[in-house]
N, C-alpha and C positions, 0 to 999 in steps of 0.2 A: 808346314811348320808349327811349331810350340809355340802355343798360346804363353801367357806368363802366368795365367790358373792356370795352367794343367799345375803350374812349377808351385806356387802355391796359395797354400787356403785362401779363399774372398776372407776379405776382412769385417765378422761378427759384429755390431754394434754392443757395447758392453763389454767383451771378449778382456776391455783393456784396462778395465775397472782393478785389476788388481795393483797396478801399477801405483793412483792416487794410494791406496789400501796401504802400501807400503811407503811411499812421500807420511801419511799419519802417525806411522808406526817409526822412525826415525822424528819423527817434530816432536812428542809425548816423552820418548826416551831419554830425552833432557828436563823434561816439563813431569817426570813421571806424580810426584806429588799431589798436582791435580786428577791423570785420570785416579792413583786412587782415592783421593776426596770425596768424589762419588760416591765410596761403598758405604763412610758411617753414615749418611743422614739418616739414610730408613731405619738403618742399627739402632741409634738414636730414637726418634721418631715410636721402634717395633718396644726398646726398654722404657719411653717416658708414657704410651699412653695404652699400653699392650699391659705393662706390669703396671704400672702405678697408678695409671685410673682406670686399667682390667684389678685393680683391686678394690672399687669403691662401685663400682659395674657389679660383677660378678659372670656366674657365666651363664650362656647363650642358646636359647633353644633354639634350633635346628629343624627348619620341614619336615626332616625325615623322626622326630619325636626326642633328638637325643642335643642332647647340653654338652659343649666344649667352654672349653675357659675361654675369657674375652679375646689372649692375646693367640692362642689358636686362630681365634676367628679371623683379626684382626693382619693377624701377620701376612697372609696370601690378599687382600688388600694392599698393604703398604707396596707388597713386594710386583704388584699392576703399576703402584704409582712410581714408586722409582724408575718403574723401565718406562711409563709418561716420560717422567720430566728429564729422565738424561734424553731421550731417543730428541724433546723438541729442542732441550740444552745445546744440545750438538747440532741437530740439524736448524738453527735461526738465529742464534747469536755471529760460531764461530763460521757459517757459512756465510752471512752477513758480512761481516770482514773480508774476508777472502772475497766474494764480488762484488764489492765495493768498496774499497779503499784496499788493499791488498794488492789486488786486480792479479788473484790465482789462478784463477780460470783462464783469466787470457794469454796466460804465457804455457797452459797448459796444451791450449785449446792451440797453438804455435806447433805444438808435438804432433803423432801420427794421432791423438786422443782426440774423440768425438765427444760431444756432449752428452751423449746418450752413458758413454765410461766415468764422465762427472757426477752425471745422477746416480749412476749403481754406484761407482764407490763411495760417494762419499753415505747412500743407508746403508749401505757397511760395514760401512766404520763405526756408525751409530748403534747397528744390527754387534759391533764386536763386542762395544767397548759394555754397551747392556750386556752381554751374556756374561760379562766375568763379573758385572754386579748382582745380577742372578744366582751363579754357582756361592758368591758371597754368601747374600743375602743367605743360600741353604744350609750353606754350613753354620752361619752363625744359626737358624732355626734349628738344625738339629743337637746344635751346641747346646741350646739351651732348651732343649728337650718340647720342641713345639710340631717336632709332626707327627701326623697322625696313621696318611695310609700312607703305599707306596708307589701311589701315582703319582708322588706329587715331583717325581727323576721327571712329567713331564711338564711341570712346569719350569723348565728352562725353556725345552724351543715355545712353548703358548706363553712367556716372557718375549720372546723374541717374537711373536708375531706381534707380540702390539705394541714393542720399540717398533716396526716397521713401518706399523699403519699409522702413530701418532710420526715419525721421524718424516715417512714423506709428505703427509700433510704441510708434518711443519715446516720443513723444502720449499714445497712449492706456494705458501701461504710465505715466504721469505721474499721469494720473488717478485710481492710486490712491494714491499718494505722500503723506503726510502732517508730516514731519520731514524736511530736506536729510538727516542721517544716514540715512532710506532710499537714500537715489542707493548709498549704496556695495554694493545686489543691484546697480546699475549696471555698476560697474567691474568685478565681480564674473560680469559676461558677457561685457562687452565688449574686457575686455585679454584670459584667454582666446582670444577670437575672432582678436583681432590679432596674436596672436606663432602660434597650433597651425591658421591653415583658406588653410595651403600659401602664406600671401602670403611667407613668404626662402626659403621652398624648396617644389622638389615637392611632389606625395602624393601621388607612390609610397614613399616612405619611409617610411609609413605601415605594417606589417605589420594584413594584409587584413581582421582585424574593426574598426578601428579608423579605414582608412584607409574606411570606406562610411561611421561616420560622420564624422566628417569631411566628407566629402564631401555632406555633404542641411545642412549648416551654412549660414546667411543667406551667414556675408564669405566664403564657402569658392566660392561661385555667385554672388558678386561677383568676386570672385579671377580666376576661371576666365577670366569672359567677358570682361575688362577685356584679362586675357594674349592670351586668344586673337584680338583685334582688334590687339593689339598687335609677337604675335609674326607676325599672318596664316596663320593655320591656324584659322580657324575648321571648322565640323563641324557637323551635326548637333544635338548635343548644342548649342548654340547656343540651340535655342527653348529645350529644358528650363530652362534659365539664365534667358531669362527671362520665361517663364511661373513660375516657382519664387518671382519676383523683383516680381513684376507684382502676381500672388497678394496677398502679404505685405502688401504696401503700400496690395492696394485691400479687406485684413483688416481689417487697424492703422486707416485712416478710417472704414471705420465702427461699430468699434469706440469711437473719439476721437468721432465724433458723438453716439453714444446715449452712451456717460462725462459728454461735457458741458453737454446735454439735462439729465440727469439732477441734476449738480450744481448749473446754474445756474442752471433754470428749478426751481427748485420752487416 
């Protein structure tokens, strides 16, 4: 007798995540201005800080002994912080509303979709948005003459990796959020990361004990990754940055899967 498993392939968790991405695309067709607006914030920061304050700061001395303009130095840092902020927004506020109020995921799980499909689909959507912003930001950098190395093309997958790490961790944290005011704690974490993760100045300005601590923070890993690609100063330490962010994202994804299963499959 022919079994059903010989007729149809066995379902693999996560394979229906594309349906959730398709849903998000259909939703944003009507609110596309919200999707596009995320591109402008890092560009405005680049113009105001890179060129405005940069005129007062002057050139930056790299560890290699080369001098670059402040705008060239700060642009990769803003790209990294943009990837972080976009991923955090997509994986926290939006997810919380769908999870606690709209009950979107409860409806999805009444279909053949599984919890893993939801987790993978939402994080993948955050990556898609982040990739759009990264490409747009690189186009702006090229237009402003801030590209110094052909390795900058690898900044796009680098930004995607940063987005993956923060989206997974952000979504995992959201599963413990019970009210909107709890999101204040997310700002308590992300704002210092944005300001102090060597985004606007070299990490060497910190005294040694503090420098070691800052170098271990996730956004600093992302900033150093993109800056090395943008300036063409890639070394063996780039593998450490990649491994750090990849492990961070995978751990976050596992936590999201388990927490959503606990919340939705009661």
